[in-house]
N, C-alpha and C positions, 0 to 999 in steps of 0.2 A: 487417438488424436495426439499429435505432438505439440508440446507447449514450449515456448522459448525458455532456454536455460535449464531444461529438464532432460535428464538422460533417459528416463523411462516414459513410456507413452501414458498419457492421462486417461482415466476412465471416461468412457463415452456414455452419455445418457442412453437409456433403453430406447427412447424414441429418436434414434439416430437419423434424423432427416433434416432438411433445411427448414428452418422456421424463423419467423420474424422475431426480432429482439424483444418487442413488447410482450409477445406471447410467452417467450422463454423467461423473461424477467418476472412476469406475473406468476408463472408456475414455480419458479425457483424461490421467490419470496413467500409464496403460500406454503410450500414444502418446508421452508425455513421455520415458519411459525409452528409447524407440526413436529419439528425435531425436538429431541430430548436435550436438556441443558448439557453443554459440553460437547455436543455433536454438531457437525455441519453436513447437511445433505449434499450429495454429489453434485446436483444441479446448482446449488448455491456456491459450492467451491468453484465450479466452472464459471459462474457469473462473476465471482471475485477476480478470478484470473483474467477474464475478459476485460473487466473494468481496469485492472492494473496495466494491461497492455494497450488497450484502445485509448484510454485517456491521455497517455503520453503524447500521442500524435494528434488527437482530436478532442481537445479539452472541451467539456460541456459542464458548466457549473452545477446544473441540477443533478446530473449523473454522478458527479464527484461527491456532492453533499450526501446523496443517498448512499453511495459506497462507504463514505466515512462514518455516517450515522449507523449503518447496519454493522460495520466492522467493530465500532466501539461497543455497540449493544452486545454483539456476540462475544466480544472479549470479556465483558462483565459477566457473561454467562459461561465462562470457561471454555469458549470455543475460539481458539486463536487464529484460525485460518484467514478470516477477513483482515485482521490486523497484520498478519504476515504479508498478505498481498498488498495492503496499503503501504507498508514500509518499503516493499519492493518498488511500488509505484513512486513513492517519494524519492527513493534512491535513484531510480531511472530518470526521473524528472530533473533532479539536481545535477546529474552527470551528463545531461543532454548537451552536446556541443553546439547545437544550433539555436537553442533558446535559453534565456535566463529563467531560473525558477521563479514562478509567480510568488508575490509577497505573502499571500494568504497560505499557499502550500508550504512555503518555507516556515512560516509561523506554526502551522500544524505539525510539521515534521519536528521542529525543535520542541514543541509541547510534548510529543511522544518521547523524545530523548530525555526530557526533564521529568518524565513520569516516575511512577513507583519502580522499585528494583525488581521488576518481573522479567521473565525471559524475553518478552516482547520488547520491553524498554532496552534491555541489554543488546538485543539484535539491532534495534534502531541506533543505539549509541555506537556500536561497532561499525555499522555501515556509514554513519556520518563521519566518524573518525577516519575511516579509510578514504572517504571522499575528500575530506579536508587535507589529507596528506598527499593526495593526487595532484601533482604539479600541473596536470592538464585541465584541472577543474576551471570552468569559466570564471574569470575574475569578478564579474558582476554577481554571479550566483554565490561565489565565496563571500563577497562583501555583504550580500543580503543575509546570508546565514550568520556571518560574524556579528552583524549589528543586533541580532536577536539573542546572542549568547551573553550570559553574565560572566563575571571574572572567574568564578569557581568552576563553571562548566567548561569555559575555555581552557582552563588549566588542566582539567581532567581529560579533555579531548587531545591536548598536546602531549600528554604523558606517553 
């Protein structure tokens, strides 16, 4: 299966058939619970990728909060895939030319950027810096993010 912005084809679940979202989600989250710390099951990786792309165009608060909750939990268990996809989602949402980033999403994105000095935080920081340097960034989205930044973080992002 081809995934947006990926050069290589993503692995496909062994049960490569059309299936309802609810069934796939239940199986992926069940397999996630059985995974070893630091590992992300293939179905869960696919679910994270689905959420990251689907929510950009079809925002659903319940789905978003589940995505965020599981990504944060997995990150605390040294499995970064969920947070990597969440950061891609925040970046895609911020750079959407048709919609202004939601205030809650902007706050959550800035919270990740303000986080510990981990590879995840560094990735979020780099993506936010790139977005803020992009002259085509929606002015309302830029202001929304800018209002959430303290002076120190603004200075770091401007370097």
